[in-house]
N, C-alpha and C positions, 0 to 999 in steps of 0.2 A: 399661680398661687402655689406656695410650698406644699401646703396640705393636699391639694389636688394632685400634684406630682407624686406625693407619697402613696396616695390611694391607687393612682394608675401604676406606679411602680410595683407595688405589692401585689396588685391584681395581675400584672405581668409575670411576675415570679411564680405565683400560683398556677397560672396558665401554663407556663413553661414546664414547671415541676410535674404538674399533673399529666402533661403530655408524655412524660417519659417514665411514669410509674404506673403500676396497676393498683388502681384505688382500692379494689376489693381485697387485693393481696396485702397492701400496707396497712389497711384498717384491721385485718385479722391478725397480722403479725405484731402490731403494736396495740393491744387492747387497753382501754382505760383503766387507771389505777384509782379506786375509791379513795377519797381523802382520809377515811378512817384507817387505810392500810399503809399510808405513807410513813416512811422512817420518821420518828419523832425528832431526830436530829436535823431534819430538812428545815431550812429558814422560812419557807412559805408556810409551814404549820404555825410558826410563831406569829407571822404577819396575819394569817387568818384568824387566829385566836384573838389577837389584839383588836381586830376590827369587827369581830363577830357581832357585837352589841350595836354597832353604829346604824345598821339598817332600821332599828326601832325608833331612831330619833327623828325629830322633824328636819325639814331642810335648813341646815345651819352650816353648810359648807364641809361637814365631815364626810369621809369616804368609807366605802365598805367593799369587800371582795363579793361580787355576786356569783362567781363560779371560778373553779380552778380545774383545768384539765392537765392530768399528768400521764405520761407514757414512759415505759421502762423497757430496757433491753440489756442482755449480757453482751460484753464486748471482749472475746478471748484475746490475749496478748496486748491488751491496752496499756498495761504498765510498762514503761521503758525506764530502766534504772538509769540515774544520772551517771555520767562517765566515771569509772573508777570504782563503782559500786555494783552490788548484786542484790537480787530480791529472790528469795526462795519461798516455798510454802510455809516454812517455819519463821520467816521474818515478821516480827510483830507490826501491826498497822501504825504503831506509834514511831516506828524507826524512821529517821530522817529520809532514807532512800525512798521508802513507800510514800511519805508525805509529799516529797518533791515530785515523784512520778504521778501522784494523783493531781497535784497542782498543774502539771503539765498536760493532763488529760483535759482539764477545764479550759486551758488556753487553746488546745487543738480543736476543742468543740467549735469555737468562733471561726475556725478556718473552713467551716462547712461551705461547700460551693454555693448552696442556695443562699446562705447569709451574705457571701461575698457578692453574689449577683444582685441581691437586694440592695446592698450597700451602693453598688455601681448605679443602679437605677435611681437611687436616691441622690446621686450626684457626688458621692464620697470617693475621693481619690487619694487621701492621705493614709497615715498609718491606721491599723486596725484599732490599736490601744493607745490612748494618750492619757497617761496618769497625771494627777496633780503635780505641780512643780517639786514639792517637797516629798514625794512618794518614792519609796524604793522597791515597789512591788508593781508588776504590770497589771495586776487585778486589784489594786488598792482602791478603798471606798472613794468615789468621786471620779474614777477613771472613765473617760468617754470611750465607748465601744462603738466604733464606726459612727454613722449619723443617727442610730437608732436608740441606743441604750447608754445608761450611766450605771456603773457598779454601785449598789446601794450597800452591800456588806458581803463579807467572805468568812469561810471557816477553813480548816485544813482541806476539806474535800467538797466544798460547795462555793458557788458564787451566785449571788442574788443580784439581778439587774433590773432596773425599772425604766419605764418610758412614759411620757406624758402626751396627751393630746392637747392641741392648741385651745386655750380657754375659749376664744371666740367661736370656734367650731362646736365645742360642747355647749356653749350658751345658746347657739342658734337652735340646736336640737332640743334643748331644754325648753326654749320658748315654744317650739312646735308642740312639745309634749303637754305644755300647760293649756294648749288649745284642743286636746284630744288626740294628738298624734300618738299612736300605740308604742313607740320605741323612744329610747334615749341612747345617747352615745356614751361609751366609756370615757372616763377622765384620763385613763392611762392603764397601766398594769405592770405586772412582775413576770420575769422568767427566772427560774432556778435550774441550774445544772448541778446535780448532786451525784457524786461517784464514790462507791464503796468497793473495796477489793472483795471478791467472793471468797468465803472462808475455804481454806485448804487448797487454794490454787496459787500459782506463782504470779501470773499477771492478768488474770481475768477480772473484769470490772462490771459490776452492775451499775448501769447509768439510768438516772431518772431526769426527765425533762418536764418541768412543771410550767404551766402558762395560766396566769390569773389576770382577770379584768376587774378594774376598780371603777366604781361609779359614786357619784355624789348621792347622798342620802336624801331622797324625796318621798319615802314612804309609799310609793306606788308600784314598786316592783318592776318598772319598765327597763329593758335592756335592749341590746341589739336583736334583730329578727333571728328565729331559730335556724333559718337556713343559712344565714351569715355566720352564726356560731358553728354550724356544721362545717362550713368551709375553713373556719379557723382551726378546728380540730384536725382536719385533714392536712392543713399546712403545717401544724405542729408535728404531726407524724413525719411529714416530708423533711422537715428541719433535722429531727432526730435521725432519720435514716442517712441523710446527707452528712451529718456530724460523725456518725459512726464510721462512714467511709473515710472521712478526714483522719479520724483517730487511728484507724487501721492502716493508714497510708495508701488508700486505694483512690483517693480523690485526685 
């Protein structure tokens, strides 16, 4: 079953990654960022606001964001100017060189070894980015990112990708929940990678990695178990750490 293979693959990645990192250290190094403290330009803020009222509705197929976990880190030297250009502390963020360098940071995020390993376990062997036929940007909306994600929307310094759980699998757990099972399965979710140059620096970037799970509105508040959510948060931190190594050229 493709879904079972994905579950086993993801579990394998978490196990391998957890075996090579200090979980206490990574948890303290990347503390959670409260939703109220997120930069207002982050796209996930808009998504959460648009879906905020949905959870009050009856079960009518609409979806809501049950939770969003965000972690952040400074990445010195992350901005690499395009060939023939320079970036100084006085270069405005609107300059083409800065915008191009930030876009490159977003692309390099997906070269994180953990994400590459997860793609391999999912059976992906092709190009990491497959844009729509008429697109001229590697991160254009609709671009397939490996076997996991599809680009939902982008800005100059952000990419929002989404993923979807198989409907049959979600429906199975919804049926169980209707008979008293205490949990439901998410219908999918979003990841956002948001990068801003730190003011007064040449190439230091503040990077945010947001991960949100989306559920169908059933008015019962059921989600995945807390211990599974805890593993999800650890894995998000591992992805961020792995991506930083990729951006810094240490991967």
